[in-house]
C-alpha positions as CSV (number, residue, x, y, z in Angstrom):
1,M,-2.0,3.9,81.7
2,R,0.5,4.1,84.6
3,V,2.1,7.5,84.9
4,L,5.0,8.4,87.2
5,Q,5.3,12.2,87.9
6,V,8.8,13.4,88.7
7,I,9.2,16.7,90.5
8,H,11.9,18.3,92.7
9,D,9.6,19.2,95.6
10,Y,6.0,18.2,96.5
11,L,3.1,19.0,98.7
12,P,2.3,19.6,101.5
13,L,5.6,21.1,102.6
14,H,6.3,22.8,99.2
15,A,3.4,24.6,97.6
16,A,4.7,26.6,94.7
17,G,3.1,26.7,91.3
18,S,4.7,23.5,89.8
19,E,3.9,21.5,92.9
20,I,0.3,22.6,93.0
21,Y,-0.1,22.0,89.3
22,T,1.4,18.5,89.6
23,A,-1.0,17.6,92.4
24,N,-4.0,18.8,90.4
25,L,-2.9,16.7,87.4
26,C,-2.3,13.6,89.6
27,R,-5.9,13.9,90.9
28,A,-7.3,14.4,87.4
29,L,-5.4,11.4,86.1
30,A,-6.6,9.2,88.9
31,D,-10.2,10.4,88.4
32,A,-9.9,9.5,84.8
33,G,-9.0,5.9,85.7
34,H,-5.2,6.0,85.3
35,E,-2.7,4.8,87.9
36,V,-0.4,7.6,89.0
37,A,2.5,8.0,91.5
38,V,5.0,10.8,92.3
39,F,8.8,10.6,92.6
40,T,10.2,13.5,94.5
41,C,12.8,14.4,97.1
42,E,13.0,16.0,100.6
43,E,15.7,17.2,102.9
44,N,15.8,15.3,106.2
45,R,19.0,15.4,108.1
46,D,17.8,12.5,110.3
47,L,17.9,10.2,107.4
48,E,20.6,9.0,105.1
49,Q,21.0,10.8,101.7
50,W,19.6,8.8,98.8
51,S,17.4,6.6,101.1
52,L,13.8,6.2,100.0
53,T,10.6,7.0,102.1
54,E,7.0,6.4,101.0
55,R,3.8,8.2,101.8
56,E,0.5,9.3,100.2
57,H,-0.9,12.7,99.4
58,D,-4.5,13.0,98.4
59,G,-4.6,9.2,97.8
60,I,-1.6,9.3,95.4
61,P,1.5,7.2,96.3
62,V,4.5,9.4,96.8
63,F,8.1,8.0,96.6
64,E,10.2,10.5,98.4
65,A,14.0,10.2,98.2
66,I,16.1,11.9,100.8
67,Y,18.4,14.6,99.4
68,N,20.3,16.6,102.0
69,R,22.2,18.8,99.5
70,I,25.4,16.9,100.3
71,Y,27.6,16.7,97.2
72,H,31.2,17.5,96.3
73,D,30.8,18.9,92.8
74,L,28.5,21.4,91.1
75,S,27.8,18.8,88.3
76,E,25.7,16.8,90.7
77,Q,23.0,19.5,90.5
78,W,22.2,18.4,87.0
79,D,23.5,14.9,86.9
80,D,23.4,12.7,90.0
81,P,23.8,9.0,89.2
82,Q,23.2,8.0,92.9
83,M,19.8,9.7,93.0
84,A,19.0,8.2,89.6
85,A,19.7,4.7,91.0
86,V,17.0,5.4,93.6
87,F,14.7,6.5,90.8
88,D,15.5,3.4,88.8
89,G,14.4,1.2,91.8
90,V,11.0,3.1,91.7
91,L,10.8,2.4,88.0
92,E,11.3,-1.3,88.7
93,R,8.6,-1.3,91.3
94,F,5.9,1.0,89.8
95,A,6.6,0.0,86.1
96,P,5.1,3.2,84.5
97,D,4.0,3.4,80.9
98,L,5.0,7.1,80.9
99,V,7.3,9.3,82.9
100,H,6.1,12.8,83.1
101,V,8.8,15.2,84.4
102,Q,7.8,18.4,86.1
103,G,11.3,19.2,87.5
104,L,14.7,17.5,87.5
105,Q,16.9,19.5,89.9
106,F,17.7,17.4,93.0
107,V,16.0,14.3,91.6
108,G,18.9,13.0,89.4
109,G,18.8,15.3,86.4
110,V,20.3,13.8,83.3
111,S,20.9,10.4,84.9
112,T,17.2,10.1,85.8
113,L,16.3,10.6,82.1
114,K,18.9,8.0,81.2
115,A,17.4,5.5,83.6
116,A,13.9,5.9,82.0
117,H,15.5,5.7,78.5
118,A,17.3,2.5,79.4
119,R,14.0,0.9,80.3
120,R,12.4,2.1,77.1
121,I,9.9,4.2,79.0
122,P,8.8,7.3,77.1
123,V,9.4,10.7,78.8
124,V,7.3,13.8,78.5
125,M,8.5,17.0,80.3
126,T,6.5,20.1,81.2
127,L,8.7,23.1,81.1
128,H,7.8,25.3,84.1
129,E,10.9,27.5,83.9
130,Y,14.4,27.6,82.4
131,W,16.3,25.0,84.4
132,W,17.3,23.2,81.3
133,L,19.2,26.4,80.2
134,C,19.9,28.2,83.4
135,P,21.9,26.9,86.4
136,R,20.4,29.4,88.8
137,A,17.3,27.3,89.5
138,G,16.1,28.1,86.0
139,L,15.3,31.7,86.8
140,M,17.3,33.5,84.0
141,F,17.7,36.2,86.6
142,D,21.1,37.5,87.7
143,P,22.3,38.5,91.2
144,D,22.1,42.2,90.2
145,G,18.3,41.8,89.7
146,K,18.2,41.7,85.9
147,A,16.5,39.2,83.7
148,C,19.0,37.4,81.5
149,E,18.5,37.2,77.8
150,T,20.9,34.2,77.5
151,A,22.7,31.8,79.8
152,E,26.4,31.6,79.1
153,A,29.1,29.8,81.2
154,R,31.3,32.9,81.8
155,S,28.5,35.1,83.1
156,C,26.6,32.3,84.9
157,A,29.7,31.3,86.8
158,R,29.1,34.1,89.3
159,C,25.6,32.7,90.1
160,V,27.0,29.3,91.2
161,D,30.4,30.1,92.7
162,I,29.1,29.5,96.2
163,Y,28.6,25.8,95.6
164,P,31.1,22.9,96.0
165,I,33.4,22.4,93.0
166,D,35.8,19.6,92.2
167,R,38.8,21.7,91.3
168,E,40.7,18.6,90.1
169,R,38.0,17.7,87.6
170,W,37.9,21.2,86.2
171,S,41.5,22.1,86.7
172,D,43.9,23.8,84.3
173,A,45.6,20.5,83.7
174,A,42.3,18.7,82.8
175,C,40.7,21.6,80.9
176,G,43.5,23.7,79.6
177,N,43.6,27.4,80.4
178,S,40.1,28.3,79.3
179,H,38.5,31.2,81.3
180,A,41.8,31.7,83.1
181,D,41.1,35.4,83.4
182,L,38.2,34.6,85.7
183,G,40.5,33.5,88.5
184,D,38.8,31.2,91.0
185,R,35.6,31.3,88.9
186,R,37.3,29.6,86.0
187,W,36.4,26.1,87.5
188,F,32.7,27.1,87.6
189,A,32.7,28.4,84.0
190,R,34.3,25.1,82.8
191,A,31.7,23.1,84.8
192,L,28.9,25.1,83.3
193,E,30.3,24.5,79.8
194,G,30.0,20.8,80.7
195,R,26.5,21.4,81.9
196,A,25.5,23.0,78.6
197,A,26.9,20.0,76.7
198,D,25.2,17.5,79.0
199,M,21.8,19.2,78.7
200,A,22.1,19.5,74.9
201,G,22.7,15.8,74.7
202,A,19.8,15.0,77.0
203,V,17.2,16.6,74.7
204,E,17.1,13.3,72.7
205,L,16.1,11.5,75.9
206,V,12.8,13.4,76.2
207,S,10.1,12.5,73.6
208,R,8.0,15.7,74.0
209,F,8.4,19.0,75.8
210,I,5.1,20.7,76.9
211,A,5.4,24.5,77.0
212,P,2.6,26.2,78.9
213,S,3.2,29.5,77.0
214,N,4.1,30.3,73.4
215,F,6.8,32.6,74.9
216,L,8.5,29.8,76.8
217,G,8.2,27.4,73.9
218,E,9.8,29.8,71.4
219,R,12.6,30.5,73.9
220,F,13.5,26.8,74.0
221,I,13.1,26.4,70.2
222,G,15.4,29.4,69.9
223,A,17.9,27.6,72.2
224,G,18.0,24.6,69.8
225,F,15.2,22.4,70.8
226,P,13.5,20.6,67.8
227,R,10.3,22.4,67.1
228,E,8.6,19.0,66.4
229,K,9.3,18.0,70.0
230,V,7.7,21.1,71.6
231,V,4.0,21.1,72.3
232,M,2.4,24.5,73.1
233,S,-0.3,23.9,75.7
234,D,-1.2,26.1,78.6
235,Y,-1.9,24.8,82.1
236,G,-5.3,23.3,82.8
237,F,-7.1,23.9,86.1
238,P,-9.7,22.0,88.1
239,A,-13.1,23.5,88.3
240,V,-13.8,25.8,91.2
241,E,-17.1,24.3,92.3
242,T,-18.0,26.7,95.1
243,L,-16.8,30.3,95.5
244,S,-17.7,32.5,98.4
245,V,-16.9,35.6,96.3
246,G,-20.2,36.8,95.2
247,G,-21.7,40.2,95.7
248,A,-22.2,43.4,93.8
249,N,-19.4,45.4,92.3
250,R,-18.7,49.0,93.2
251,S,-20.7,50.3,90.3
252,G,-23.7,48.3,91.4
253,G,-23.7,45.6,88.7
254,A,-23.2,41.9,89.2
255,G,-19.8,40.4,88.5
256,P,-19.1,37.6,86.1
257,S,-19.9,34.0,87.2
258,G,-17.8,33.4,90.3
259,G,-16.3,36.9,90.1
260,A,-15.2,38.7,93.2
261,G,-17.0,42.1,92.7
262,R,-16.9,45.0,95.1
263,P,-18.4,44.5,98.5
264,A,-19.9,48.1,98.8
265,A,-20.2,51.2,96.7
266,N,-17.8,53.3,98.7
267,A,-15.4,50.5,99.8
268,P,-11.7,50.8,99.0
269,L,-10.3,49.0,95.9
270,R,-8.8,45.7,97.2
271,I,-5.6,44.8,95.3
272,G,-3.5,41.8,96.4
273,Y,-0.2,40.1,95.8
274,V,-0.4,36.4,96.4
275,G,2.8,34.2,96.2
276,T,6.4,34.0,97.0
277,L,7.8,37.2,98.6
278,S,11.2,37.1,96.7
279,D,13.1,39.8,94.8
280,Y,12.6,38.2,91.4
281,K,8.8,38.1,91.9
282,G,8.7,41.9,92.3
283,P,6.6,42.4,95.4
284,E,8.6,45.5,96.2
285,V,7.6,47.0,92.9
286,F,4.0,46.7,94.0
287,A,4.7,48.1,97.5
288,R,6.5,51.2,96.0
289,A,3.6,51.7,93.6
290,V,1.2,51.8,96.5
291,E,3.4,54.4,98.2
292,S,3.7,56.5,95.0
293,S,0.0,56.4,94.3
294,G,-0.6,58.6,97.3
295,L,-3.9,56.8,98.0
296,G,-5.0,56.3,101.6
297,P,-6.7,53.2,103.1
298,E,-10.2,54.8,102.6
299,R,-9.7,54.4,98.8
300,L,-7.1,51.5,98.5
301,R,-6.3,48.4,100.4
302,A,-3.1,46.7,99.2
303,T,-2.4,43.3,100.8
304,F,0.6,41.0,100.6
305,H,0.0,37.3,101.1
306,G,3.2,35.2,101.5
307,H,5.9,34.0,103.8
308,L,7.9,36.9,105.2
309,D,10.7,34.8,106.6
310,W,12.0,33.2,103.4
311,F,13.8,36.3,102.1
312,P,14.6,38.4,105.2
313,D,16.3,41.3,103.4
314,L,13.2,41.9,101.2
315,A,10.9,41.4,104.2
316,E,12.7,44.1,106.1
317,R,12.2,46.5,103.2
318,L,8.6,45.6,102.9
319,R,8.0,46.1,106.6
320,A,9.6,49.5,106.4
321,L,7.3,50.5,103.6
322,A,4.2,49.1,105.4
323,A,5.1,51.2,108.5
324,R,4.8,54.4,106.5
325,V,2.1,53.6,104.0
326,P,-1.3,53.1,105.7
327,A,-2.9,51.5,102.6
328,L,-0.3,48.7,102.6
329,E,-0.8,45.6,104.7
330,L,1.6,42.5,105.1
331,V,-0.9,39.8,105.8
332,G,1.6,36.9,105.7
333,P,1.1,33.3,104.6
334,F,-2.2,31.3,104.6
335,A,-3.1,27.6,104.6
336,P,-4.3,26.0,101.4
337,S,-7.7,25.6,102.9
338,E,-7.9,29.4,103.2
339,R,-7.1,30.2,99.5
340,E,-10.7,30.8,98.4
341,Q,-11.2,33.1,101.3
342,V,-8.0,35.1,100.4
343,L,-9.0,35.4,96.7
344,A,-12.6,36.3,97.7
345,G,-11.2,39.4,99.4
346,L,-9.6,40.8,96.2
347,D,-10.9,43.0,93.4
348,L,-7.6,42.9,91.5
349,M,-4.4,40.9,91.7
350,V,-0.9,42.2,91.0
351,V,1.8,39.9,89.4
352,P,4.8,42.2,89.2
353,S,7.5,39.6,88.4
354,L,10.9,40.8,87.1
355,W,12.0,37.4,85.7
356,W,10.7,35.7,82.6
357,E,7.6,34.1,84.0
358,N,6.2,31.2,82.0
359,S,2.5,31.0,82.7
360,P,1.8,32.0,86.4
361,L,-0.7,29.8,88.1
362,T,-1.9,32.9,90.1
363,I,-3.1,34.6,87.0
364,H,-5.2,31.6,86.0
365,E,-6.5,31.2,89.5
366,A,-7.5,34.9,89.6
367,H,-9.2,34.7,86.2
368,Q,-11.1,31.6,87.3
369,R,-12.6,33.7,90.0
370,G,-13.4,36.7,88.0
371,I,-10.4,38.8,89.3
372,P,-8.5,40.9,86.7
373,V,-4.7,41.1,86.9
374,L,-2.2,43.9,86.7
375,T,1.1,42.3,85.5
376,S,4.5,43.0,84.1
377,D,4.8,43.3,80.4
378,R,7.1,40.4,80.1
379,G,7.1,36.7,79.1
380,G,4.1,34.5,79.7
381,M,2.5,37.1,82.1
382,A,1.8,39.5,79.2
383,E,0.7,36.6,77.0
384,L,-2.0,35.6,79.5
385,V,-3.7,39.1,79.5
386,S,-3.1,39.9,75.8
387,H,-6.7,39.0,75.0
388,G,-8.3,40.5,78.1
389,G,-8.5,40.1,81.8
390,G,-5.9,42.6,82.8
391,R,-3.4,45.3,82.0
392,T,0.4,45.4,81.8
393,F,3.1,47.8,82.9
394,P,6.8,47.9,82.2
395,P,8.7,45.4,84.5
396,G,10.0,47.1,87.6
397,N,8.3,50.4,86.9
398,H,6.5,51.2,90.1
399,V,5.5,54.7,88.8
400,A,3.7,53.2,85.8
401,L,1.9,50.7,88.1
402,A,1.0,53.5,90.5
403,G,-0.7,55.3,87.6
404,L,-2.7,52.2,86.7
405,I,-3.8,51.8,90.3
406,R,-4.9,55.4,90.5
407,A,-6.9,55.2,87.3
408,L,-8.7,52.1,88.4
409,V,-9.5,53.6,91.8
410,D,-10.9,56.7,90.2
411,D,-13.0,54.9,87.7
412,P,-14.6,51.6,88.9
413,G,-16.1,51.1,85.5
414,L,-12.5,50.3,84.2
415,V,-12.3,47.4,86.7
416,D,-15.7,46.1,85.6
417,A,-14.6,46.2,82.0
418,L,-11.5,44.2,82.8
419,R,-13.6,41.6,84.6
420,R,-15.9,41.2,81.6
421,S,-12.9,40.7,79.3
422,I,-11.4,37.8,81.3
423,P,-10.8,34.8,79.0
424,A,-11.8,31.2,79.8
425,V,-9.3,29.1,81.7
426,K,-8.6,25.6,80.3
427,P,-9.9,22.7,82.3
428,I,-7.4,20.2,83.8
429,E,-9.1,17.4,81.9
430,D,-7.6,18.8,78.7
431,D,-4.2,18.1,80.1
432,V,-5.1,14.5,80.9
433,A,-6.4,14.2,77.3
434,L,-3.1,15.6,76.0
435,L,-1.0,13.0,78.0
436,E,-3.3,10.3,76.7
437,R,-2.8,11.4,73.1
438,L,1.0,11.7,73.5
439,M,1.1,8.3,75.1
440,G,-0.7,6.9,72.1
441,E,1.8,8.5,69.7
442,L,4.8,7.3,71.7
443,A,3.6,3.8,72.5
444,G,5.3,2.4,69.4
């Protein structure tokens, strides 16, 4: 079959979880004999917005539309007919049997779904986050640093009031006096009510939604998605063929197959954070836990791997902590080719996110390599370690995390027990089989 993957960003310039997963799936689909291409967008101020460029990544054709974030109304974030027209041209050329959506922001949103529907091409969408419900990039996380239980127009207006808005379209004359008490935010609240209506209507344009965690799937069903359209299926991952992470663990026994293990009996426990250094991901929780643990570098080595220039305010706070906590080290970003080397240097991984994580790729990657995970007791993070392979702590509670870290440093046998309890990670080939099955069901 011919599959067109749709995603807001793509490798190599963008390497977050959904981009990495999409690239893995493209490779697996191609290896299984399917024809696959990617439709995405990129900002390039030297080129005209809504122009189309073409390239390849890992042998996969990539149709890359130019989107320079130039628009006059907030609504274009979820419904952009001009971007959808570019997408429709790609549909004409590539003629896919299936459109598999990984992300819709910046790539046309609702109008992109309408373009596929008009050509009678079935659409399957993997839900990586809450974009369908939440206008703040699908984070369900407010500016005050709190995870949102629901997304409502009045409260969400403050998350988007920095964007362009068509005041005439959402004026008092056009919309009545709804939300008048919000002052200048009333236009944004009205626009977000329109967004909610547009997104609710677009559900019928998608044949199946794939939820990589039961938590996420039930969230969407609770928001009104038909249960029969939601398929619960965790992410699959390509096999890790060669891992330079062998060696004995600190208690002298061998780690699990491919497991990291301790490099020496008296070496410090190596705990790492790997990912985006942003507030909602909670790296500062980990840093403060290291400080509160009171452990020195002879017993603990805590490393942070990620870009320090993306969120400058957070980076400044992390640098201040690193300056006074000897066990804490800000390593910075690494190239994709160095990923195995980075993970090989860890005994434990910390995923301290404050938002409702779905099914973090970093937890799967750690488990594939025999690395246990300490993670927030929230959302898909807690779900992934509910049957082994890690421990949880209350979200944002650095004192509780510090206690976990001290216990694991004091008793290496606890680390070994966590490693032995790591569950199997699903192979990416199962995701290919799922798409093949769904295509068979939808072909009629």
